[in-house]
PyMOL CGO cylinders between C-alpha atoms (Angstrom):
from pymol import cmd
from pymol.cgo import CYLINDER

trace = [
    CYLINDER, -20.27, 8.13, -8.49, -18.86, 5.40, -6.27, 0.3, 1, 1, 1, 1, 1, 1,
    CYLINDER, -18.86, 5.40, -6.27, -21.59, 2.93, -5.54, 0.3, 1, 1, 1, 1, 1, 1,
    CYLINDER, -21.59, 2.93, -5.54, -20.93, 0.67, -2.53, 0.3, 1, 1, 1, 1, 1, 1,
    CYLINDER, -20.93, 0.67, -2.53, -21.76, -2.49, -4.50, 0.3, 1, 1, 1, 1, 1, 1,
    CYLINDER, -21.76, -2.49, -4.50, -19.21, -1.53, -7.17, 0.3, 1, 1, 1, 1, 1, 1,
    CYLINDER, -19.21, -1.53, -7.17, -16.56, -0.90, -4.51, 0.3, 1, 1, 1, 1, 1, 1,
    CYLINDER, -16.56, -0.90, -4.51, -17.26, -4.26, -2.86, 0.3, 1, 1, 1, 1, 1, 1,
    CYLINDER, -17.26, -4.26, -2.86, -17.02, -6.08, -6.20, 0.3, 1, 1, 1, 1, 1, 1,
    CYLINDER, -17.02, -6.08, -6.20, -13.82, -4.27, -7.17, 0.3, 1, 1, 1, 1, 1, 1,
    CYLINDER, -13.82, -4.27, -7.17, -12.01, -4.89, -3.89, 0.3, 1, 1, 1, 1, 1, 1,
    CYLINDER, -12.01, -4.89, -3.89, -13.24, -8.49, -3.67, 0.3, 1, 1, 1, 1, 1, 1,
    CYLINDER, -13.24, -8.49, -3.67, -11.77, -9.14, -7.12, 0.3, 1, 1, 1, 1, 1, 1,
    CYLINDER, -11.77, -9.14, -7.12, -8.49, -7.47, -6.14, 0.3, 1, 1, 1, 1, 1, 1,
    CYLINDER, -8.49, -7.47, -6.14, -8.43, -9.50, -2.90, 0.3, 1, 1, 1, 1, 1, 1,
    CYLINDER, -8.43, -9.50, -2.90, -8.92, -12.77, -4.77, 0.3, 1, 1, 1, 1, 1, 1,
    CYLINDER, -8.92, -12.77, -4.77, -6.37, -11.88, -7.46, 0.3, 1, 1, 1, 1, 1, 1,
    CYLINDER, -6.37, -11.88, -7.46, -3.68, -10.86, -4.95, 0.3, 1, 1, 1, 1, 1, 1,
    CYLINDER, -3.68, -10.86, -4.95, -4.31, -14.00, -2.89, 0.3, 1, 1, 1, 1, 1, 1,
    CYLINDER, -4.31, -14.00, -2.89, -3.86, -16.21, -5.93, 0.3, 1, 1, 1, 1, 1, 1,
    CYLINDER, -3.86, -16.21, -5.93, -0.75, -14.40, -7.18, 0.3, 1, 1, 1, 1, 1, 1,
    CYLINDER, -0.75, -14.40, -7.18, 0.88, -14.53, -3.75, 0.3, 1, 1, 1, 1, 1, 1,
    CYLINDER, 0.88, -14.53, -3.75, -0.06, -18.21, -3.51, 0.3, 1, 1, 1, 1, 1, 1,
    CYLINDER, -0.06, -18.21, -3.51, 1.89, -18.84, -6.71, 0.3, 1, 1, 1, 1, 1, 1,
    CYLINDER, 1.89, -18.84, -6.71, 4.90, -16.88, -5.42, 0.3, 1, 1, 1, 1, 1, 1,
    CYLINDER, 4.90, -16.88, -5.42, 5.10, -18.29, -1.89, 0.3, 1, 1, 1, 1, 1, 1,
    CYLINDER, 5.10, -18.29, -1.89, 6.12, -21.78, -0.73, 0.3, 1, 1, 1, 1, 1, 1,
    CYLINDER, 6.12, -21.78, -0.73, 3.57, -24.57, -1.20, 0.3, 1, 1, 1, 1, 1, 1,
    CYLINDER, 3.57, -24.57, -1.20, 2.87, -24.81, 2.54, 0.3, 1, 1, 1, 1, 1, 1,
    CYLINDER, 2.87, -24.81, 2.54, 1.29, -21.36, 2.46, 0.3, 1, 1, 1, 1, 1, 1,
    CYLINDER, 1.29, -21.36, 2.46, -2.10, -21.70, 0.75, 0.3, 1, 1, 1, 1, 1, 1,
    CYLINDER, -2.10, -21.70, 0.75, -4.28, -19.08, -0.89, 0.3, 1, 1, 1, 1, 1, 1,
    CYLINDER, -4.28, -19.08, -0.89, -6.77, -19.37, 1.97, 0.3, 1, 1, 1, 1, 1, 1,
    CYLINDER, -6.77, -19.37, 1.97, -4.13, -18.48, 4.57, 0.3, 1, 1, 1, 1, 1, 1,
    CYLINDER, -4.13, -18.48, 4.57, -2.94, -15.59, 2.44, 0.3, 1, 1, 1, 1, 1, 1,
    CYLINDER, -2.94, -15.59, 2.44, -6.52, -14.36, 1.93, 0.3, 1, 1, 1, 1, 1, 1,
    CYLINDER, -6.52, -14.36, 1.93, -7.08, -14.39, 5.69, 0.3, 1, 1, 1, 1, 1, 1,
    CYLINDER, -7.08, -14.39, 5.69, -3.85, -12.47, 6.27, 0.3, 1, 1, 1, 1, 1, 1,
    CYLINDER, -3.85, -12.47, 6.27, -4.57, -9.72, 3.73, 0.3, 1, 1, 1, 1, 1, 1,
    CYLINDER, -4.57, -9.72, 3.73, -8.34, -9.56, 4.27, 0.3, 1, 1, 1, 1, 1, 1,
    CYLINDER, -8.34, -9.56, 4.27, -8.36, -6.83, 6.95, 0.3, 1, 1, 1, 1, 1, 1,
    CYLINDER, -8.36, -6.83, 6.95, -6.04, -4.64, 4.87, 0.3, 1, 1, 1, 1, 1, 1,
    CYLINDER, -6.04, -4.64, 4.87, -8.31, -4.99, 1.83, 0.3, 1, 1, 1, 1, 1, 1,
    CYLINDER, -8.31, -4.99, 1.83, -11.41, -4.10, 3.88, 0.3, 1, 1, 1, 1, 1, 1,
    CYLINDER, -11.41, -4.10, 3.88, -9.72, -1.04, 5.44, 0.3, 1, 1, 1, 1, 1, 1,
    CYLINDER, -9.72, -1.04, 5.44, -8.50, 0.10, 2.02, 0.3, 1, 1, 1, 1, 1, 1,
    CYLINDER, -8.50, 0.10, 2.02, -12.02, -0.28, 0.59, 0.3, 1, 1, 1, 1, 1, 1,
    CYLINDER, -12.02, -0.28, 0.59, -13.48, 1.79, 3.42, 0.3, 1, 1, 1, 1, 1, 1,
    CYLINDER, -13.48, 1.79, 3.42, -10.98, 4.60, 2.85, 0.3, 1, 1, 1, 1, 1, 1,
    CYLINDER, -10.98, 4.60, 2.85, -11.68, 4.45, -0.88, 0.3, 1, 1, 1, 1, 1, 1,
    CYLINDER, -11.68, 4.45, -0.88, -15.40, 4.74, -0.18, 0.3, 1, 1, 1, 1, 1, 1,
    CYLINDER, -15.40, 4.74, -0.18, -14.79, 7.71, 2.13, 0.3, 1, 1, 1, 1, 1, 1,
    CYLINDER, -14.79, 7.71, 2.13, -12.88, 9.46, -0.68, 0.3, 1, 1, 1, 1, 1, 1,
    CYLINDER, -12.88, 9.46, -0.68, -9.65, 10.03, 1.18, 0.3, 1, 1, 1, 1, 1, 1,
    CYLINDER, -9.65, 10.03, 1.18, -7.21, 12.41, -0.53, 0.3, 1, 1, 1, 1, 1, 1,
    CYLINDER, -7.21, 12.41, -0.53, -4.96, 10.68, -3.02, 0.3, 1, 1, 1, 1, 1, 1,
    CYLINDER, -4.96, 10.68, -3.02, -1.74, 11.20, -1.05, 0.3, 1, 1, 1, 1, 1, 1,
    CYLINDER, -1.74, 11.20, -1.05, -3.26, 9.97, 2.21, 0.3, 1, 1, 1, 1, 1, 1,
    CYLINDER, -3.26, 9.97, 2.21, -4.74, 6.96, 0.44, 0.3, 1, 1, 1, 1, 1, 1,
    CYLINDER, -4.74, 6.96, 0.44, -1.38, 6.06, -1.12, 0.3, 1, 1, 1, 1, 1, 1,
    CYLINDER, -1.38, 6.06, -1.12, 0.44, 6.29, 2.21, 0.3, 1, 1, 1, 1, 1, 1,
    CYLINDER, 0.44, 6.29, 2.21, -2.26, 4.25, 3.94, 0.3, 1, 1, 1, 1, 1, 1,
    CYLINDER, -2.26, 4.25, 3.94, -2.14, 1.63, 1.18, 0.3, 1, 1, 1, 1, 1, 1,
    CYLINDER, -2.14, 1.63, 1.18, 1.64, 1.32, 1.45, 0.3, 1, 1, 1, 1, 1, 1,
    CYLINDER, 1.64, 1.32, 1.45, 1.43, 0.91, 5.23, 0.3, 1, 1, 1, 1, 1, 1,
    CYLINDER, 1.43, 0.91, 5.23, -1.30, -1.73, 4.97, 0.3, 1, 1, 1, 1, 1, 1,
    CYLINDER, -1.30, -1.73, 4.97, 0.63, -3.60, 2.28, 0.3, 1, 1, 1, 1, 1, 1,
    CYLINDER, 0.63, -3.60, 2.28, 3.66, -3.74, 4.59, 0.3, 1, 1, 1, 1, 1, 1,
    CYLINDER, 3.66, -3.74, 4.59, 1.51, -4.91, 7.50, 0.3, 1, 1, 1, 1, 1, 1,
    CYLINDER, 1.51, -4.91, 7.50, 0.00, -7.63, 5.29, 0.3, 1, 1, 1, 1, 1, 1,
    CYLINDER, 0.00, -7.63, 5.29, 3.47, -8.74, 4.24, 0.3, 1, 1, 1, 1, 1, 1,
    CYLINDER, 3.47, -8.74, 4.24, 4.47, -9.05, 7.90, 0.3, 1, 1, 1, 1, 1, 1,
    CYLINDER, 4.47, -9.05, 7.90, 1.26, -10.99, 8.65, 0.3, 1, 1, 1, 1, 1, 1,
    CYLINDER, 1.26, -10.99, 8.65, 2.01, -13.42, 5.82, 0.3, 1, 1, 1, 1, 1, 1,
    CYLINDER, 2.01, -13.42, 5.82, 5.53, -13.89, 7.17, 0.3, 1, 1, 1, 1, 1, 1,
    CYLINDER, 5.53, -13.89, 7.17, 4.10, -14.65, 10.64, 0.3, 1, 1, 1, 1, 1, 1,
    CYLINDER, 4.10, -14.65, 10.64, 1.63, -17.27, 9.45, 0.3, 1, 1, 1, 1, 1, 1,
    CYLINDER, 1.63, -17.27, 9.45, 4.05, -18.97, 7.08, 0.3, 1, 1, 1, 1, 1, 1,
    CYLINDER, 4.05, -18.97, 7.08, 5.13, -22.38, 8.40, 0.3, 1, 1, 1, 1, 1, 1,
    CYLINDER, 5.13, -22.38, 8.40, 8.50, -21.99, 6.65, 0.3, 1, 1, 1, 1, 1, 1,
    CYLINDER, 8.50, -21.99, 6.65, 10.53, -18.86, 6.17, 0.3, 1, 1, 1, 1, 1, 1,
    CYLINDER, 10.53, -18.86, 6.17, 9.63, -16.72, 3.19, 0.3, 1, 1, 1, 1, 1, 1,
    CYLINDER, 9.63, -16.72, 3.19, 12.23, -15.91, 0.55, 0.3, 1, 1, 1, 1, 1, 1,
    CYLINDER, 12.23, -15.91, 0.55, 14.07, -12.65, 1.21, 0.3, 1, 1, 1, 1, 1, 1,
    CYLINDER, 14.07, -12.65, 1.21, 12.90, -11.11, -2.06, 0.3, 1, 1, 1, 1, 1, 1,
    CYLINDER, 12.90, -11.11, -2.06, 9.28, -11.67, -1.02, 0.3, 1, 1, 1, 1, 1, 1,
    CYLINDER, 9.28, -11.67, -1.02, 9.84, -9.92, 2.28, 0.3, 1, 1, 1, 1, 1, 1,
    CYLINDER, 9.84, -9.92, 2.28, 11.55, -7.05, 0.45, 0.3, 1, 1, 1, 1, 1, 1,
    CYLINDER, 11.55, -7.05, 0.45, 8.53, -6.87, -1.86, 0.3, 1, 1, 1, 1, 1, 1,
    CYLINDER, 8.53, -6.87, -1.86, 6.51, -5.57, 1.08, 0.3, 1, 1, 1, 1, 1, 1,
    CYLINDER, 6.51, -5.57, 1.08, 8.75, -2.51, 1.29, 0.3, 1, 1, 1, 1, 1, 1,
    CYLINDER, 8.75, -2.51, 1.29, 8.42, -1.61, -2.40, 0.3, 1, 1, 1, 1, 1, 1,
    CYLINDER, 8.42, -1.61, -2.40, 5.14, 0.39, -2.19, 0.3, 1, 1, 1, 1, 1, 1,
    CYLINDER, 5.14, 0.39, -2.19, 6.35, 2.28, 0.89, 0.3, 1, 1, 1, 1, 1, 1,
    CYLINDER, 6.35, 2.28, 0.89, 9.65, 3.10, -0.82, 0.3, 1, 1, 1, 1, 1, 1,
    CYLINDER, 9.65, 3.10, -0.82, 7.89, 4.25, -4.00, 0.3, 1, 1, 1, 1, 1, 1,
    CYLINDER, 7.89, 4.25, -4.00, 5.40, 6.44, -2.13, 0.3, 1, 1, 1, 1, 1, 1,
    CYLINDER, 5.40, 6.44, -2.13, 8.19, 7.91, 0.01, 0.3, 1, 1, 1, 1, 1, 1,
    CYLINDER, 8.19, 7.91, 0.01, 10.27, 8.64, -3.08, 0.3, 1, 1, 1, 1, 1, 1,
    CYLINDER, 10.27, 8.64, -3.08, 7.38, 10.34, -4.86, 0.3, 1, 1, 1, 1, 1, 1,
    CYLINDER, 7.38, 10.34, -4.86, 6.47, 12.43, -1.82, 0.3, 1, 1, 1, 1, 1, 1,
    CYLINDER, 6.47, 12.43, -1.82, 10.09, 13.46, -1.32, 0.3, 1, 1, 1, 1, 1, 1,
    CYLINDER, 10.09, 13.46, -1.32, 10.42, 14.36, -5.00, 0.3, 1, 1, 1, 1, 1, 1,
    CYLINDER, 10.42, 14.36, -5.00, 7.27, 16.49, -4.87, 0.3, 1, 1, 1, 1, 1, 1,
    CYLINDER, 7.27, 16.49, -4.87, 8.59, 18.30, -1.80, 0.3, 1, 1, 1, 1, 1, 1,
    CYLINDER, 8.59, 18.30, -1.80, 11.94, 18.81, -3.56, 0.3, 1, 1, 1, 1, 1, 1,
    CYLINDER, 11.94, 18.81, -3.56, 10.15, 20.28, -6.59, 0.3, 1, 1, 1, 1, 1, 1,
    CYLINDER, 10.15, 20.28, -6.59, 8.13, 22.70, -4.43, 0.3, 1, 1, 1, 1, 1, 1,
    CYLINDER, 8.13, 22.70, -4.43, 11.04, 23.93, -2.33, 0.3, 1, 1, 1, 1, 1, 1,
    CYLINDER, 11.04, 23.93, -2.33, 11.23, 27.19, -4.28, 0.3, 1, 1, 1, 1, 1, 1,
    CYLINDER, 11.23, 27.19, -4.28, 7.66, 28.02, -3.21, 0.3, 1, 1, 1, 1, 1, 1,
    CYLINDER, 7.66, 28.02, -3.21, 8.67, 27.90, 0.46, 0.3, 1, 1, 1, 1, 1, 1,
    CYLINDER, 8.67, 27.90, 0.46, 11.85, 29.96, 0.17, 0.3, 1, 1, 1, 1, 1, 1,
    CYLINDER, 11.85, 29.96, 0.17, 11.51, 33.63, 1.16, 0.3, 1, 1, 1, 1, 1, 1,
    CYLINDER, 11.51, 33.63, 1.16, 11.80, 36.12, -1.65, 0.3, 1, 1, 1, 1, 1, 1,
    CYLINDER, 11.80, 36.12, -1.65, 14.77, 38.44, -1.15, 0.3, 1, 1, 1, 1, 1, 1,
    CYLINDER, 14.77, 38.44, -1.15, 13.84, 42.00, -0.48, 0.3, 1, 1, 1, 1, 1, 1,
    CYLINDER, 13.84, 42.00, -0.48, 14.86, 44.71, -2.98, 0.3, 1, 1, 1, 1, 1, 1,
    CYLINDER, 14.86, 44.71, -2.98, 15.27, 47.27, -0.18, 0.3, 1, 1, 1, 1, 1, 1,
    CYLINDER, 15.27, 47.27, -0.18, 18.69, 47.93, 1.19, 0.3, 1, 1, 1, 1, 1, 1,
    CYLINDER, 18.69, 47.93, 1.19, 19.17, 49.50, 4.58, 0.3, 1, 1, 1, 1, 1, 1,
]
cmd.load_cgo(trace, "trace")
């Protein structure tokens, strides 16, 4: 069972951890506080969808979109330009989710194909 207090503690820990890791990866002018403010709304929205028990695929797509939005927000608040690899890092979850969804659709294509009829006219 997902207790709301457990969800709050889990996502608060993830929020703090991601803020500190991104602080170590970004230029010194961008502090952990600024990063935490930029990614805070995405973490709260993700926690709400987790609490509402969204389907796994929908949750993954929503997470990838929010991660990309957070990356753009960090780029906007940064006093200096971010390194290109850090900007590209925002596209990684979206690319992975898109690849997995495309692969699953490719694997299920035989289920959608019509079965040829044995009758001949």
